[in-house]
C-alpha positions in Angstrom: -78.6 54.5 -0.7 -75.3 55.6 -2.0 -74.0 56.4 1.4 -74.4 52.9 2.9 -73.0 51.3 -0.2 -69.9 53.5 0.1 -69.6 52.6 3.8 -69.9 48.9 2.9 -67.1 49.3 0.4 -64.9 51.1 3.0 -65.6 48.3 5.5 -64.8 45.7 2.9 -61.5 47.4 2.0 -60.6 47.7 5.6 -61.2 44.0 6.2 -59.3 43.1 3.0 -56.3 45.3 4.0 -56.4 43.9 7.5 -56.4 40.4 6.2 -53.6 41.2 3.7 -51.5 42.7 6.5 -52.1 39.6 8.6 -51.0 37.4 5.8 -47.9 39.5 5.2 -47.1 39.2 8.9 -47.5 35.4 8.8 -45.4 35.2 5.6 -42.6 37.1 7.2 -42.7 34.9 10.2 -42.8 31.8 8.0 -39.8 33.0 6.1 -37.9 33.1 9.4 -38.8 29.6 10.4 -39.6 27.8 7.1 -36.8 25.9 5.3 -38.1 27.6 2.1 -37.2 31.2 2.9 -35.3 32.7 -0.1 -32.6 31.4 -2.4 -29.0 32.3 -2.1 -27.6 34.8 -4.5 -24.5 34.1 -6.6 -22.4 36.3 -4.3 -23.7 34.5 -1.2 -23.0 31.1 -2.8 -19.5 32.2 -3.7 -18.9 33.6 -0.2 -20.3 30.4 1.4 -18.1 28.2 -0.9 -14.9 30.2 0.0 -15.7 30.1 3.7 -16.2 26.3 3.8 -13.2 25.7 1.4 -11.0 27.7 3.9 -12.1 25.6 6.8 -11.8 22.4 4.8 -8.2 23.3 3.8 -7.4 23.7 7.5 -8.6 20.2 8.2 -6.7 18.9 5.1 -3.6 20.6 6.3 -4.0 19.0 9.7 -4.5 15.6 8.1 -1.4 16.1 6.0 0.7 17.0 9.1 -0.3 14.0 11.2 -0.3 11.6 8.3 3.3 12.5 7.4 4.4 12.3 11.0 2.8 8.9 11.4 4.3 7.6 8.1 7.8 8.7 9.3 7.3 7.1 12.6 6.1 3.8 11.1 9.0 3.9 8.6 11.4 4.2 11.6 9.6 1.5 13.5 9.4 -1.2 10.8 12.7 -0.4 9.1 15.4 -3.0 9.3 18.0 -0.3 10.0 16.1 1.2 12.9 13.7 -0.2 15.4 12.9 -3.2 13.2 9.5 -4.3 14.6 8.0 -6.6 12.0 4.4 -6.8 13.1 2.4 -3.9 11.5 -1.0 -5.4 12.0 -0.5 -5.9 15.7 0.8 -2.3 16.0 -2.2 -0.9 14.1 -4.6 -2.8 16.3 -3.0 -1.2 19.4 -3.4 2.2 17.7 -7.1 1.4 17.5 -7.3 0.8 21.2 -5.5 4.1 21.9 -8.0 5.9 19.6 -10.9 4.3 21.5 -9.5 5.5 24.8 -8.8 9.0 23.5 -12.2 9.3 21.9 -13.8 8.3 25.2 -11.7 11.0 27.0 -12.9 13.6 24.5 -16.5 12.6 25.0 -16.3 12.9 28.7 -14.2 16.1 28.9 -16.5 18.0 26.3 -19.8 16.1 26.6 -21.9 19.2 25.6 -20.1 19.4 22.2 -19.2 15.8 21.3 -21.3 13.3 23.3 -24.3 12.1 21.3 -27.8 12.2 22.8 -28.0 8.4 22.5 -26.0 5.5 21.3 -27.0 2.9 18.7 -28.8 -0.3 19.7 -27.1 -3.6 19.1 -29.2 -4.1 15.9 -28.3 -0.6 14.6 -24.6 -1.1 15.5 -24.5 -4.4 13.7 -26.1 -2.9 10.5 -24.2 0.4 10.5 -21.1 0.4 12.6 -19.8 -3.1 12.2 -19.6 -3.2 8.3 -17.8 0.2 8.4 -15.3 -0.8 11.0 -14.6 -4.2 9.5 -14.1 -2.7 6.0 -11.7 -0.1 7.3 -9.7 -2.7 9.2 -9.4 -5.0 6.1 -8.4 -2.0 3.9 -5.6 -1.2 6.4 -4.6 -4.8 6.9 -4.4 -5.7 3.2 -2.5 -2.5 2.5 0.1 -3.3 5.2 0.4 -7.0 4.1 0.9 -6.0 0.4 4.0 -3.9 1.2 5.8 -7.1 2.3 5.7 -8.4 -1.3 5.5 -5.4 -3.6 7.5 -2.2 -4.1 6.3 1.2 -2.9 6.0 2.4 -6.5 4.0 -0.6 -7.6 1.8 -0.2 -4.5 1.1 3.5 -5.3 0.3 2.8 -8.9 -2.3 0.1 -8.1 -3.7 2.0 -5.1 -4.4 5.0 -7.3 -7.3 2.9 -8.6 -9.0 3.5 -5.3 -10.2 6.8 -6.8 -12.2 4.9 -9.3 -13.7 2.7 -6.6 -14.4 5.8 -4.5 -16.3 7.3 -7.4 -18.1 4.1 -8.2 -19.4 3.6 -4.6 -20.2 7.4 -4.4 -22.6 6.9 -7.4 -24.0 3.6 -6.0 -24.7 5.1 -2.6 -26.0 8.4 -4.2 -23.3 10.4 -2.4 -22.3 12.1 -5.6 -24.5 13.1 -8.6 -23.5 11.3 -11.8 -21.4 13.6 -14.1 -19.3 12.8 -17.1 -17.2 15.8 -16.2 -16.4 14.3 -12.8 -15.6 10.9 -14.4 -13.2 12.6 -16.8 -11.5 14.5 -14.0 -11.0 11.3 -11.9 -9.6 9.4 -14.9 -7.2 12.3 -15.6 -6.0 12.3 -12.0 -5.5 8.5 -12.1 -3.5 8.7 -15.3 -1.3 11.4 -13.8 -0.7 9.3 -10.7 0.4 6.3 -12.9 2.9 8.5 -14.7 4.0 10.2 -11.5 5.2 6.9 -10.0 6.0 5.1 -13.3 9.2 3.1 -12.7 10.3 -0.4 -13.4 8.3 -2.6 -11.1 8.3 -6.3 -10.4 4.8 -7.7 -10.8 3.7 -10.0 -7.9 0.3 -11.6 -8.4 -0.4 -12.1 -4.6 0.7 -8.5 -3.8 -1.4 -7.1 -6.7 -4.5 -9.0 -5.4 -4.0 -7.6 -1.9 -3.6 -4.0 -3.2 -6.5 -4.0 -5.6 -8.7 -5.6 -2.8 -7.6 -2.8 -0.5 -8.5 -0.2 -3.1 -12.0 -1.6 -3.5 -12.4 -1.9 0.3 -11.1 1.7 0.6 -13.9 3.0 -1.7 -16.5 1.0 0.2 -15.1 2.1 3.5 -15.4 5.9 2.7 -18.9 5.4 1.3 -20.0 3.6 4.5 -18.3 6.2 6.7 -20.0 9.1 4.9 -23.4 7.5 5.3 -22.7 7.0 9.0 -22.5 10.8 9.5 -26.0 11.0 8.2 -27.2 8.8 11.1 -27.1 11.4 13.8 -29.9 9.9 15.8 -27.8 6.7 16.3 -24.8 8.6 17.8 -22.6 9.2 14.8 -23.2 13.0 15.1 -19.5 14.0 15.0 -16.0 12.5 14.3 -15.1 11.9 18.0 -18.2 9.9 18.7 -17.8 8.0 15.4 -14.2 7.0 16.3 -15.4 5.9 19.8 -18.1 3.7 18.2 -16.0 2.3 15.3 -12.6 1.7 16.9 -13.6 -1.4 18.9 -14.7 -3.2 15.7 -11.5 -2.1 13.9 -9.3 -3.2 16.8 -10.9 -6.6 17.1 -10.8 -7.2 13.4 -7.1 -6.3 13.2 -6.3 -8.4 16.2 -7.9 -11.4 14.7 -6.2 -10.8 11.3 -2.8 -10.3 13.1 -3.3 -13.5 15.1 -3.6 -15.6 12.0 -1.1 -13.8 9.8 1.6 -12.7 12.2 3.1 -15.3 14.6 2.3 -14.1 18.1 4.5 -16.8 19.7 7.5 -15.3 18.0 6.2 -11.8 18.6 6.0 -12.1 22.4 9.1 -14.4 22.4 11.2 -11.8 20.6 13.9 -9.6 22.1 11.4 -6.8 22.3 9.6 -8.5 25.2 12.2 -10.9 26.7 15.2 -8.5 27.2 14.2 -7.2 30.6 11.5 -5.1 32.1 13.0 -1.8 30.9 13.1 -3.0 27.3 9.6 -4.3 27.5 8.2 -1.0 28.9 10.1 0.9 26.2 8.6 -1.3 23.5 5.1 -0.9 24.8 5.5 2.9 25.0 6.9 3.0 21.4 4.0 0.9 20.2 1.3 3.0 21.9 2.7 6.5 21.3 1.8 6.7 17.6 -1.8 6.1 18.6 -2.1 9.8 19.5 -0.9 10.7 16.0 -3.3 8.1 14.5 -6.2 9.6 16.5 -5.5 13.1 15.3 -5.1 11.9 11.7 -8.4 9.9 11.7 -10.2 12.8 13.4 -9.1 15.1 10.6 -10.1 12.5 8.0 -13.6 12.2 9.5 -14.1 16.0 9.6 -13.1 16.2 6.0 -15.6 13.5 5.0 -18.3 15.0 7.2 -17.8 18.5 5.7 -16.8 17.8 2.1 -17.6 14.1 1.3 -15.6 11.0 0.3 -14.5 12.1 -3.2 -12.9 15.3 -2.1 -11.3 13.3 0.7 -9.7 10.9 -1.8 -8.6 13.8 -4.0 -6.9 15.3 -1.0 -5.1 12.0 -0.5 -3.7 12.2 -4.0 -2.7 15.8 -3.3 -0.8 14.5 -0.3 1.1 12.0 -2.5 2.0 14.7 -4.9 3.3 16.9 -2.1 5.3 14.0 -0.6 6.9 13.1 -3.9 7.7 16.8 -4.7 9.2 17.4 -1.2 11.2 14.3 -1.5 12.7 15.3 -4.8 13.5 18.8 -3.4 14.7 17.9 0.1 16.2 14.4 -0.3 17.4 14.8 -3.9 15.2 11.9 -5.3 15.5 11.9 -9.1 12.4 12.5 -11.1 12.3 11.5 -14.7 10.5 13.7 -17.3 7.7 11.1 -17.3 7.4 11.5 -13.5 7.3 15.3 -13.8 4.7 15.1 -16.5 2.6 12.9 -14.2 2.9 15.4 -11.3 1.8 18.2 -13.6 -1.2 16.2 -15.0 -2.3 15.2 -11.4 -2.1 18.8 -10.3 -4.2 19.9 -13.3 -6.7 17.2 -12.5 -7.0 18.3 -8.8 -7.5 22.0 -10.0 -10.2 20.9 -12.4 -11.9 18.9 -9.6 -11.9 21.9 -7.4 -13.4 24.0 -10.2 -16.0 21.3 -10.8 -17.1 21.5 -7.1 -17.1 25.3 -7.3 -19.4 25.2 -10.4 -21.8 22.8 -8.7 -22.1 25.1 -5.7 -22.7 28.2 -7.8 -25.2 26.5 -10.2 -27.3 24.9 -7.4 -29.7 26.5 -5.0 -30.3 26.5 -1.3 -32.9 28.3 0.9 -32.2 31.0 3.5 -34.2 31.8 6.6 -35.5 35.3 7.4 -32.2 36.2 9.0 -30.2 35.2 5.9 -28.8 32.0 7.4 -28.7 28.9 5.2 -31.1 26.2 6.5 -32.2 22.7 5.6 -35.4 21.6 4.0 -37.5 18.8 5.6 -35.9 16.2 3.3 -32.4 17.4 4.2 -33.3 17.4 7.9 -34.5 13.8 7.5 -31.2 13.0 5.8 -29.2 14.3 8.7 -31.4 12.5 11.2 -30.8 9.3 9.5 -34.5 8.5 8.7 -34.2 8.7 4.9 -31.5 9.2 2.4 -31.8 12.2 0.1 -28.9 13.4 -2.0 -27.7 16.9 -1.2 -26.4 19.2 -3.9 -23.1 21.0 -3.3 -24.5 24.3 -2.0 -27.0 22.5 0.3 -24.0 20.5 1.7 -22.1 23.7 2.3 -25.1 25.5 3.8 -25.9 22.6 6.2 -22.2 22.6 7.2 -22.3 26.3 7.9 -25.4 25.7 10.0 -23.6 23.1 12.0 -20.6 25.4 12.5 -23.0 28.2 13.7 -24.6 25.8 16.2 -21.2 24.7 17.5 -20.1 28.3 17.8 -23.3 29.1 19.8 -22.7 26.1 22.1 -19.1 27.1 22.8 -20.2 30.8 23.3 -22.8 29.8 26.0 
């Protein structure tokens, strides 16, 4: 009887080994397709962070370039000693029209890369796109109007509070995880900005209300914009399609605001439009040309928000102010007091600390990899990107999902 018993054990072992091999095979296949493959190592996280930081810096550099060019152009256009066109809201509304046309051109020239699978319904547009576009327009409009009554230094001091509003709305919308360290860094940067532009300023209540309102709207604007990029099923899958969908709302809002604030009768009755056909055509071209710069600038802004989020975007804006002030002091000979220099140093330290904070978050968090070693999304994160539900992504998950998007874009372009 021993012989049959031994055969039975051999048969059982064979079956068990076969079943184990089958399970191992399915496990390997699942690791390739499941969002829960294996965790990133510290070295992989560091490499992923450096890779995305490099690409983000390229977009930030692009944003700096086009923003500075647009600022210089606007300064020339609205300056009394140059073109002297005193209707900034009307000009900005025209820029929105140009952005709409350019975004439509991009969608039609590269439909495989930028054109969304479907566009939002009227109900979805009213709930998602309209509030974002209107908030953006009011932020721009109030900012432009305030500069008519307050100095640039006073404007910069008060507008620095936008960082606080950005952080507040980021917490409220669950776009950033609450952290006392992050709050401390933001307050440090704000104090540095205040010292950086500290000069004797003439307080104007009306101008202050406009600037502080613009700061609050700016924080809400970036929060709404970032949530839009999570609504990929509604057509906000990339910055080009988002500009195409938002620019009509922004243009209409600014046109209405311009109509009530700026006198259109004096505008079209001015010398810019009544001094002959040649002067009128020249004026129209000069008003529309900066729209290209504005389109490139906003495109860069949206890519930064999509890749990094609203808080890094705002920190990058402060870095731009630091660079502008430093370059002005070096190139134009603007005098900086010891207090201003201290403010610049504190702001730079704050920006460095923020960068280190984001780096630590990416290293300390975890994200799954597939069987090929590529970072992938969990079901909850996939739902977030589809716009079905909102789930907060940690820093490494955000970097991993962005790397995944970059890989998909690269594959599309290659094919």
